[in-house]
C-alpha positions in Angstrom: -8.1 24.3 27.2 -10.8 21.8 26.3 -13.0 21.3 23.3 -16.5 22.2 24.7 -19.9 21.6 23.3 -22.0 24.7 23.8 -25.8 24.8 24.3 -26.4 26.3 20.9 -25.0 23.2 19.1 -21.5 24.7 18.4 -18.1 23.6 19.6 -15.2 25.7 20.7 -12.3 26.0 23.1 -13.0 26.7 26.7 -11.0 26.7 29.9 -11.3 27.0 33.7 -12.1 24.8 36.6 -15.4 23.7 35.2 -13.6 22.3 32.2 -10.8 20.7 34.2 -13.0 19.0 36.8 -14.2 16.1 34.7 -10.6 15.5 33.4 -9.2 15.4 37.0 -12.1 13.2 38.3 -11.5 10.7 35.5 -7.8 10.7 36.1 -8.4 10.0 39.8 -10.6 7.0 39.0 -8.1 5.5 36.6 -5.4 5.8 39.2 -7.6 4.5 42.0 -8.5 1.4 40.0 -4.9 0.7 39.4 -3.4 1.4 42.8 -6.2 0.0 44.9 -5.3 -3.5 43.7 -3.7 -5.5 46.6 -1.0 -7.0 44.3 0.4 -3.5 43.5 0.1 -1.5 46.7 -1.5 -1.8 50.1 -2.7 1.8 50.4 -6.4 2.3 51.3 -8.7 5.2 52.1 -7.1 8.6 52.8 -3.6 7.2 52.3 -4.6 6.1 48.8 -6.3 9.5 48.1 -3.1 11.4 49.1 -0.9 9.1 46.9 -3.1 9.7 43.9 -3.2 13.5 44.5 0.6 13.6 44.7 1.1 11.4 41.7 -1.2 13.6 39.5 0.3 16.8 40.8 3.8 15.5 40.1 2.9 15.1 36.4 1.6 18.7 36.0 3.0 20.6 33.1 3.4 24.1 34.4 2.8 26.7 31.6 4.2 29.5 33.7 5.0 32.2 31.2 2.2 34.7 30.5 2.6 36.2 27.1 0.3 39.1 27.8 2.1 40.4 30.9 5.5 39.1 29.9 5.9 37.6 33.4 6.0 34.2 35.1 2.6 33.2 36.4 2.4 31.9 40.0 0.8 28.5 40.8 -1.4 30.5 43.2 -2.9 32.3 40.1 -3.3 29.3 37.8 -3.0 26.1 39.9 -0.4 23.4 39.6 -0.7 23.0 35.9 -2.1 20.5 33.4 -1.9 16.9 34.6 -0.9 14.0 32.5 -2.7 10.8 33.6 -0.5 8.6 31.4 2.5 9.6 33.5 0.8 8.8 36.8 -0.7 5.4 36.1 
């Protein structure tokens, strides 16, 4: 869930991939800036992209219990979870 500014001037909670995309993109940039420095790692290009993806996915908090259905939700239904950029950088 993210606080979203709606077109009518109000604010509210919203969710979905459109809300997560800016958060993920910013998290990738933060990690790329840190890990592309030669004094930390020597990864570049696709190798660096894979590292960042795995780092971010490893920080995901998986809210896997669905209160409505009373069942565990699969990552195939909701994704890997909510990433924590502070744990990856």
